[in-house]
N, C-alpha and C positions, 0 to 999 in steps of 0.2 A: 519475484517469479519463482516457480519451482526450482529447487536447487540442481536438478539434473540437466538444466539447460540455461543458457543465457540469451535473453532476447535483446533485440536492438532497443535490448532488454530495456420528572423532577425527582429525586432518588426514589422515595417510597411510592410515588404516584406514577412514575414513568419507567420503572425497571422493566426491561424487555429481555426475554430469555435468549441465551445462546442456544438453548435446546428446550423444546416444549414436549418432550416425550416421557416426562416423569410418570404420568399415569400409565402409559403403556409399559414402561419398565417395571412399575410396581406389580403389574399383573403377571410379569414374566419371572420376577425374582422375589423371593420372600423378604429380602432386606436390601432394597435398592440403595445405592450410594447417594449421598447428597449431591445436588447439582447447584452450581453457582450461576449467576446471571451477569450479563454485561450491564453497564450502567445506562447505556443509551442504545437506541436502535441503530444498527449498522446498515450495510448494503453491499455494494460491489465495486470492484475495479472496473471502471467503464472506459476502455481505451479503443475498442473496435466495435463497429456497428454491423459487421457482416463478415462472412468467410466465403472465399471462392474455392471451389474444388474441395470442400470440406475442411481444409486446414490452412489455406492461405489467407492471412489476415491483412496483408500488406496494403491493399488498396482501400482499406476501410477504417483508417484512423479517425477518431472522432474530432480531433483538432484539425489536422491537415485536410480532412474531408468534410468539414462541417458545412461549407457553402453548398457543396453538391449533394450532401446527404442530410440536409437540415430536416426535411419532413420525416425521414426514417428515424433520425436521432431523437427528434422531439416526441415522436410516437413511442419509442422505446423508453424514454425517460418517464413518460406517463404510465407505461406498463410496469416499470420497476417500482414506481411510487405506489401504484395500486396493489402490487404484490407485497407491500409492507416495508420497502426499503426507504431509508431516510438520510443516509449519508453515502457519499461516493468518494472514490479515490481515482484520480485522473492523471495519467502519465504524459509528460512532455518528452516525446522521443525526438532526439536531435543528433545531428552529426555535421561534419564539414563536408558538404556535398549536396547534390540535388535532392529535392523532396521525393519520397518514394510512395506516398499515399498514407504512410504512418509516420515515418522518420522525416523530420523537417530540417532544412538547411539552417545552421546556426553560425555560419561563417561570419566572423567579425563580432560575435557575441550578442546577436539578437536574431529574432525570427523576421521573416519578411513582413511588410505591412499587412498583407493578406492573411498570414497566419496569426499575427497578433490580433487582428480583427476576429478571426475564427475562434481564438481562445476566449476573447471577451464575449462573443456571441454564444459560445457553448456554455460558459458560466452563467450568462443571463438566462439561458434556457433551463439550466439546472435549478436556478433560483425560482423561475416562473413555475416549474413543475412542483415546487413545494419542498425541495430537499433542505435539510437543516444545516448542513455542513459539508465541506469538501476538503480533501487533502490532495494537493498537487505534488506529484512525485517527479523529480527530474530524472530523465532516463537517457543520459549520453550514450551514444552507440558507436560502434566501429572504433575508429582511432580516438574518438572523444572519450571513450570509457577509460578511466585512469588505471588500467592494469598494465601500465607501461613498463618496459624493460629499462628505460631511462626517463628522467624527468622531462616533461614537455611543458615548458612555461607558456608557450603560445596556446596550447590547448587548455591549460589550466585557466588562463586569462579569458579565453573564449567561453568556457563553461561558467566561470564565475560571473562574467558580465551578462551572460544570458539570464542567470538567476536574478541579478540585480535589475535587469531591464524588464523582466516579466513580473516581478513582484508588484509593481504599481498596477499592472493590468489585473492581477489576481485580487489585490486589495480593493480595487475600484468596483468589483462585481457586487459588493454589498451582501455577501454571504459569508458567514464565519468560515475561516480557512486555516490550514496549516500547510507548510511546505516541507517535503522530504527532500533534502539537499542532494541526495544521490540514492536512488532506489537500491536497496541492499548494499549500501556503501559502507556499512560499519565493518571494519577489517577484521580478519582473523589474525592470529599471532604470526602466521606465515606470509602475510601480505604487506610488506613494508611500503611499497609504492602507494597502495590504497590508504594506508595509515597516514602517510605524509600528505596526500591529497586531502583527506578528511580533516586533519589537523589544520591545514592552511585555510580551507574553505570555512570551517567553523570559526576560526579567528576573524576572517574577513567579514563573514556574514554578521556575527554578533557585534563586532565593532561598529558596523554601519546600521544594523537594524535591531539589535537585541535578540532575544531568544523566545519571546512570547508566542511568535507565530510559526515556529518550526519544531519538528520532531527530531531535528538533527539528521542522522543517517539510519535508515531502517536496517533491521538485522534479520538475516535469514539463518537457517541451520548451518553450521553448528553454533547456536546462540551462546551456549555456555562458554565456548572458547572466545567468541567475539566480545563477550562481557569483560574478559581480562584486558582488553584494549581500550575500554571506555575512558579510563583515566588519561591515557596517552592522547586520545582524540580531544576530549572535552576539558581536561584539566580539572579545575575546581568549579567549572561553570557548565554542568551538564544540562540537557534539555529538561523541560518540566514534564514531558510525557515521552515515552519510547514507543516506537513502531516495530513490532516483531512479526515475522512471517513463519507460519507453521505448516509444514507438509510432511505428514507421516510417511515413513519409508522403512525398509528392512534394515538399513544401515544406521539411521539416526533414531529409530524408535517411532512409536505412534505420536499423535499430537499431544496426548496427555503426558507422555514421557518427556517430550521436548519442552513442553511448558514448565513442568515441575523442575527439570534440570536447570533450565534458564532462570527460573525464579530463585532457586536455591543459590546459584552462583552470584546472581545480581544482588541478592540480600547479603551474602557474605562480603561483597564489595561495597555495600552501603547504598545500593540503588533501589529504593523502594517506590519510585515514581509509578504512576499509572501507566498502563499499556494501551495502545491501540493494536489490535491484531489486523495488520494491514493486508495480509494475504492468507488464504487457506483454500483448499479444494472447493470447487463449485458445489453448493447446495448438498453438502456431504454430511449424512447423519452420524457416521462414525467419528468424523472430526468434531462435529458439534458436541457429541456425547463426551468425548475425551476432554475437550476444552472446558465444558461445563463442570466435569468432575475435578479438573485441575484448579479451576477458580475456587471451588468449594474447599479443596484440599489445602491450597496455599494462602487463600485470603487476598491474593493480588487483585487490585481493582483493574478491570478491563473496561475501558470506556465503550468501545464498540468493535465490531468485526466487519471487515470488507472482504468478500469472497473474490477469488480470481477465476476467470472463465475457463478453467481447466478441470475436468473431472478426474477422479482418482484412477480411472481406467486409462487415462493419457492416450486417447486414440490419435492425438496429434502431439507434436513436440511441446508446444507452448500454450496453445489455445485450441480448445475443441468445442466451444460453445459460442455460437454466433452472436448472441446478445444475452447478457446475464440477467434474465428476467426473474426466474424462480428464486425464492428466498425462504422456502418452507423449512429447511433443516435449521437454519440459524435465526429465523425471525419470528417464530410464533410467540404469542403472549402465553404466560403460564396459565394453566387451566386447573 
């Protein structure tokens, strides 16, 4: 999610553009910069199917609310697919406490039978709509988020057991998937508690399940600093693909700057794996242009991009788009 807030937080034949405005750019500039392309078509973070009072997403979680919102969710999936989206990223928001409409009770290390069924039914609907792939992002919230002042073994075990208990549900959906073990959980150099949590969870997950179906821990800005902690988290067994989040701002630079800085630092440290851009501003042409330029500049392979339902205007703190239908900026074919 955007860094200013924390929420309860075939190649030649199928290359799809991060940006399809090259022709427009060429008419505006005598010498347009080269643009790069994502390897596959992306889509959206699909976590909420509505907003109340313009900004309140809490009653509209696509997992917690699937049974009551099934018709709306199914219709939105069809709209997203028609808009050109082919891959989704879905968050599992959870905490130790009552369901909120988005955040689900994970007390004891599992969701309720109803919410497990909701997750299975949601993934079945995603598959039925025609989507090619899904990333499921773990989103521990409130005290379950591991920015602890002291180690909480009880909460660690709860979070780890939830991952282990939901993995079979995700795998049984019959759609290619990856799991983000903690959304934006790749630590900065100033986050020792988060580093300890990520180290431990990576060891436990890979010992039990290997690493083929996980991106590890997604990375938000400042990515270049987080890259310095990758060896501490992953040792000599890093994930096969990284998930990075890009939100241009005055402090960290625009999306192109963030991308190029992160690529440079990761290459210095020996990390040349493909990326998934797991979050970026909603349907944003400036972000798309900057990312396309950075792909061309660096040569980094980006598999796809998933937009987050927040516009650059940030008219709400975390989400200001009721359903992420539009995909014009990121999803056009080259022309």
